[in-house]
N, C-alpha and C positions, 0 to 999 in steps of 0.2 A: 504493500500501500505507500502509493507518494505522499511525503507529510502534506501535502496541501487535499488529499483525503482522507487522513486521519481525524477520526472523530474527536473534540474534545468533549466528552462524557459531563453529567450533571444529573441528580436528583433535585425534585419540589416536593411537598410535598399541602397540600390545601390540606391548611388545620382548622375548615369550617368543616371539610368530611372526614374529619378523622372521627373511625367510632371506639378508638384505644381498645379492640378488641385483639390487638394482641398474632395477629395471623402473621403480621412480616416478621415479626420475633421470633416467633413456631417455624414460620417457610425457611428463616437463615442459617436455626437450629441446624434443619432437617438438611441443606441443602451442603454446608457447609463443615458439620459434624462437628459442631463449637459444644465441647463440652458445659456436661448441667454445673449451675451456679455461673458460667461463665457469658455472654453477650456483645453479638457483634452491633448491634442496633437493640433497640429499651426504646419504651415508653411511656412515659412520665406523665403521671401527674398533675393537674393542679384545680385545686377547690377554691370558686371563690365565691361570692354574692354577688347576684348582676339582677338585672329587670326582667322578665318578661315580659308580652304584649300586651296584657294589663297596667305594666308597671308597676306590678307586684316588687320585693326583692326577694328571689327566692333564692337557693341553693342553686348551682352552677356546677360543673366538672371539664377541663377543657386537655386536650389529651396534646402532648407534644413525643413528638419520635423520636428519633436521636441515634446517628451513629456516627461514622468517622465522616468529618468534615470535606475530606478530599482539597484541603485549602492549598491555595497556590502557592503560600508564602510558608510550607508545612513546620511547623516548629519540631515535630519530634524528625521529621527527617535531619534537621538541622544540628539534634541530640546524641542521633549513632554515632557511638564512636567506631562502628565498621561497615558504616555506608551502606548497612540490612537494608537501611529502609531507601525507596529510588523513587523520582513522578517516573512513567512511561512516557512514549509522544499521545497517547491516550488522555494525557492527565489525571490518570487515575496512581493516586499514589496507595503504590503495593512495598509488602515482607516481604525477604530474600530468604524463608527459614531456615537453610544451609548456612550462611555465613552469620546468622542470628547469634549472639555470644551473653543474650539476657541480661542485663547490666541493668534493665530498666526502664536506662534514659528518657525512654519516648515517650513509655507510661507518665516521666513527671512534666514534663515536657509539654505533653496535649493538653492544652485549657479545655478538650470536653471528655477528658475520660473515657474514651475511644478506644484505647489500646486495653489488652492485658495478657497475664501468661498464660499459657494454654498448660494445664498441670498435670498434661499430658505428653504432650510433644516439647516442653519446655523452652517453649521459642512464643517472640511475639505475638501477637494475633490480634486483629480489626478488619472490619469490611474494604472489599475491595472494590465492591460493585460485583460480586458474582465473577470475577476474571472470566475463571471456565467457563458457563455460562455466553459472554460480551463472545469471546474467541468464539464461538458458537452461533453466534447470531440471532441469541437468546437476550430478554430482560435481565436484570436482580433477581432471585425468589422473592425480595420482599413486593417489588414492583408486581407482579404476575399473583401475588400473593391474596392484595391488597381486593378486601369484596366489597368495599366502596368507590376504587378509582381515586385513590387520597394523593398515589405518588403518582409521579408525570418521571421518568426517565427518557434525557436522549442529548443528541450530541447540540450543545453547545452550539457552535461552526456551523450549524443547518439553518439560514434564517426562515425555513420554512417547519423548522422541527416547533413541536407544541412546546416542548421547556422556555425556547430560545423566543416566541412569542408571549407567554405565564410572565419571564422576565421584563421584557419589555413594558408587558399591556398591563399588570394585574400590581398591588402590594405587594409587593415580595422583601421581607426583608433576611437577615442572617443569623446567628448566634455570635452573642459576643463580639459585636463589628468595630468594637474601638480596638479590639486586639489585631488591626489589621491581617491577619490571616487568610485573608482574602476567601471565602470558604467557596465549593459548589454544593453546595445544599444548601436548595433555597426552603423558605418559610415561603405563601403564599394566601390569599385570602380573596376567593375565586368573586366576594361580591368587592 
């Protein structure tokens, strides 16, 4: 694939559609053989009080799916003493398990808590957008498993892609924007 045709992958989540069902977390664990108690993707809950249509204050719950933010300026990549963490041509930040020295520097450096040590393999592990599925022309397992279509995955360089449309036309945010890590994992509101 020539450089101008290499995609630059990104993921966006419609926070209004996410129902907190954890189908994404389960699909990820199964697809990537993630050990019990470890997660490549999580869904956080946020309870608050809001007003319903009648204006009455009621308890509400929002969901915040989170995984590796695939940062352009990835702190984990800079912190890795063995250069086991790399960004490939498609923009995905990946871990080379053969050279990982388990120093945990990447874990300490990640401001999103997206990296863990696999207790069986004893190497760093994190989301890589299901790279094996990308190689086969498939979407990440979490995207495919979402029953409400809240996850939108695609090529950020393709001006006709759904994710590019979302970034250009919706209210989009990234976590911890003040850190300037430039995530390629976005949250958006459909309305």
